[in-house]
C-alpha positions in Angstrom: 119.6 123.2 64.1 117.5 124.5 61.2 116.8 128.1 60.1 113.8 128.6 57.9 113.9 131.6 55.6 110.9 132.7 53.5 111.6 134.9 50.4 108.5 136.6 49.1 108.0 137.7 45.5 107.6 141.3 44.4 104.7 143.2 46.1 102.6 145.0 43.5 100.3 148.0 44.2 97.6 148.4 46.9 96.3 144.8 46.4 99.8 143.4 47.1 100.3 145.7 50.1 96.9 144.6 51.5 97.8 140.9 51.0 101.1 141.5 52.9 99.3 143.3 55.8 96.7 140.6 55.9 98.7 137.4 55.4 102.4 137.7 56.0 102.6 137.4 59.8 100.0 134.5 59.7 102.0 132.5 57.1 105.2 133.3 58.9 103.8 131.4 61.9 102.2 128.7 59.7 105.4 127.8 57.9 107.6 128.3 61.0 109.7 130.9 59.1 112.4 132.4 61.3 113.4 135.2 58.9 111.5 136.8 56.0 112.8 138.8 53.0 110.2 140.6 50.9 110.8 142.4 47.6 109.0 145.7 47.8 110.1 147.7 44.8 106.7 147.6 43.1 104.6 148.5 46.2 103.5 151.7 44.4 103.7 149.8 41.0 106.8 151.8 40.3 108.8 152.3 43.5 108.0 152.1 47.2 107.2 154.9 49.7 108.7 155.0 53.2 105.3 154.4 54.7 104.8 151.3 52.6 108.2 150.1 53.7 107.3 150.5 57.3 104.0 148.6 56.7 105.9 145.7 55.1 108.3 145.5 58.1 105.4 145.9 60.6 103.6 143.0 58.8 106.5 140.6 59.6 109.3 141.2 57.1 112.8 141.3 58.5 114.4 142.7 55.3 113.0 144.5 52.2 114.9 144.2 48.9 114.5 146.6 46.0 115.4 146.5 42.3 115.2 148.5 39.1 112.4 150.7 40.5 114.3 151.5 43.7 114.2 155.2 42.9 110.7 155.3 41.4 109.6 157.4 44.4 111.9 160.3 45.2 111.0 160.3 48.9 112.7 156.9 49.3 116.2 158.4 49.2 116.5 159.4 52.9 114.6 156.3 53.9 117.2 154.1 52.2 120.0 155.7 54.2 118.1 155.6 57.5 116.7 152.1 57.4 119.2 149.2 57.6 116.4 146.7 56.9 115.8 148.1 53.3 118.4 147.1 50.7 118.9 148.4 47.2 121.1 146.6 44.6 124.7 146.5 45.8 126.1 146.9 42.3 124.4 150.3 41.8 126.8 153.2 41.7 128.3 153.8 45.2 127.2 157.4 45.3 123.5 156.4 45.2 121.6 156.4 48.6 121.3 153.2 50.6 123.1 150.0 51.1 123.2 146.8 49.1 123.8 144.2 51.8 123.4 143.8 55.6 124.1 141.6 58.6 121.1 140.8 60.8 121.0 139.3 64.2 118.8 136.2 64.8 118.6 133.5 67.5 120.6 131.3 65.1 123.4 133.9 64.8 124.1 136.5 62.2 122.3 136.3 58.8 123.6 138.1 55.8 121.4 139.3 52.9 122.8 140.6 49.6 120.7 142.4 47.0 122.0 142.4 43.4 120.6 143.5 40.0 121.3 142.0 36.7 122.6 143.9 33.7 120.2 142.8 31.0 117.7 145.6 30.2 118.2 147.3 33.6 118.6 151.0 34.4 121.4 153.0 36.2 124.3 151.2 34.5 124.9 148.7 37.3 128.3 147.2 37.9 129.0 143.6 37.2 127.0 141.7 39.9 129.3 138.6 39.6 132.4 140.6 40.5 130.5 142.7 43.2 129.2 139.6 45.1 132.7 138.3 45.3 133.9 141.5 46.9 131.0 141.4 49.4 131.5 137.8 50.3 135.1 138.5 51.2 133.8 140.7 54.0 131.2 138.3 55.5 132.1 135.9 58.2 128.7 134.2 58.8 127.8 131.0 57.0 124.1 132.0 56.7 124.1 134.1 53.5 121.2 134.8 51.2 121.5 136.5 47.8 118.7 138.0 45.7 119.4 138.8 42.0 116.8 141.1 40.5 117.1 140.2 36.8 115.4 139.9 33.4 117.5 137.0 32.0 117.0 133.6 33.4 120.4 132.6 32.3 122.0 135.4 34.3 120.1 134.3 37.4 121.0 130.7 36.9 124.7 131.6 36.4 124.7 133.5 39.7 123.2 130.5 41.4 125.8 128.1 40.1 128.7 130.5 40.7 127.6 130.8 44.4 126.8 127.1 44.8 128.3 125.9 48.1 129.4 129.4 49.1 126.0 130.8 50.2 122.8 129.3 51.8 120.4 130.3 49.0 120.1 132.4 45.8 116.7 133.5 44.4 115.6 135.7 41.5 113.0 138.4 41.3 111.7 140.9 38.8 109.8 138.9 36.2 106.8 138.4 38.6 106.2 134.9 37.2 107.1 132.0 39.5 109.4 129.4 38.1 109.1 125.6 38.8 112.8 125.1 39.5 113.0 125.4 43.3 115.9 123.1 44.1 119.2 122.4 45.9 122.2 122.9 43.7 124.9 120.2 43.6 127.1 121.8 46.3 124.2 122.6 48.7 122.9 126.0 47.9 119.1 126.5 47.7 118.0 128.1 44.4 114.9 129.4 42.4 115.0 131.5 39.3 112.0 133.6 40.2 109.9 133.9 43.3 106.9 135.2 41.5 104.8 138.1 42.9 102.4 139.2 45.6 99.3 141.1 44.3 96.4 140.7 41.8 96.0 137.2 40.5 94.0 138.1 37.4 96.6 140.5 35.9 99.7 140.8 33.7 102.5 141.2 36.3 100.0 142.8 38.6 98.7 145.3 36.1 95.3 145.5 34.5 95.5 143.2 31.4 94.0 145.7 29.0 96.8 148.2 29.7 99.6 145.8 28.9 97.7 144.5 25.8 97.3 148.0 24.5 101.1 148.6 24.9 102.0 145.5 23.0 99.4 146.3 20.3 101.0 149.7 19.8 97.9 151.6 20.9 98.0 154.9 22.8 98.5 153.9 26.4 97.6 155.3 29.8 99.5 155.1 33.0 99.8 151.6 34.4 97.3 150.7 37.2 97.1 147.6 39.3 94.3 145.1 38.6 91.5 144.4 41.0 90.0 141.1 42.3 91.5 138.1 44.0 95.1 138.3 45.2 98.0 135.9 45.6 101.3 135.6 47.5 104.1 133.7 46.0 107.3 132.7 47.9 109.9 130.1 48.5 110.7 128.6 51.9 114.4 127.6 52.4 115.4 125.3 55.2 119.0 125.8 56.1 121.4 123.7 58.3 122.8 126.3 60.6 126.1 124.3 61.2 127.1 124.1 57.5 125.1 127.1 56.2 123.8 124.9 53.4 120.2 124.2 52.2 118.3 121.1 53.2 115.0 122.0 51.4 113.6 124.6 49.0 109.8 124.5 48.6 107.3 126.8 46.9 104.6 128.6 48.7 101.8 129.6 46.4 98.8 131.2 48.1 95.6 132.6 46.6 92.4 133.9 48.2 90.9 130.5 47.3 93.5 128.2 48.8 94.6 130.2 51.9 91.4 130.4 53.9 91.1 134.1 52.9 94.3 134.9 54.8 
């Protein structure tokens, strides 16, 4: 049997949220995805509110992952403790609210999702994600295991993929908001992509109005970041997993814009 898991890139601002509400359930059906993981840490540009989390789940996500902006909205703290479907990086300090991994029931059996954050240019002084994932994997019995690493450095994400090759079903990266062209199956059978990309404004810099990012890089006086307007996109990767072995048979990009997705 085959399990199809769709991992959706970082949702950015109101345009990204609207795209998720409008498109996710439709494309879940179109692709035959059985399980969907969405990175939601930029739903409010910096952070995610509980109501946005509920909207993402209502739209068809099974799990929401977070990253370096996990605590961008203070009201998220209780929600992280209360919702098992929302994960923050597992290698954050243990006293912080929330959980970093979970086991979820599906018709194919238990599915495990682990959320990690890299240590290059990240906040909150995370523990070593490579050592942390080993500890977590020692507690997991299912073969269907998916790992997200929210990281700045491509080398760090690639190293995680190769370390876990043959031990988990798929590894994907988030955070840089730019999709990479390396969706693949690693030598021992783990699906991998360095970065999923993002869901939000197409004509933007990482979802933000270009002039605001340009001003920052020029050294000008800057204003608060705001999401861009106009056409939107949703970027994701669909992993097809052999349920008997837990290994990946196919990893394929899903790149949808308003122009190529029948306005869905």
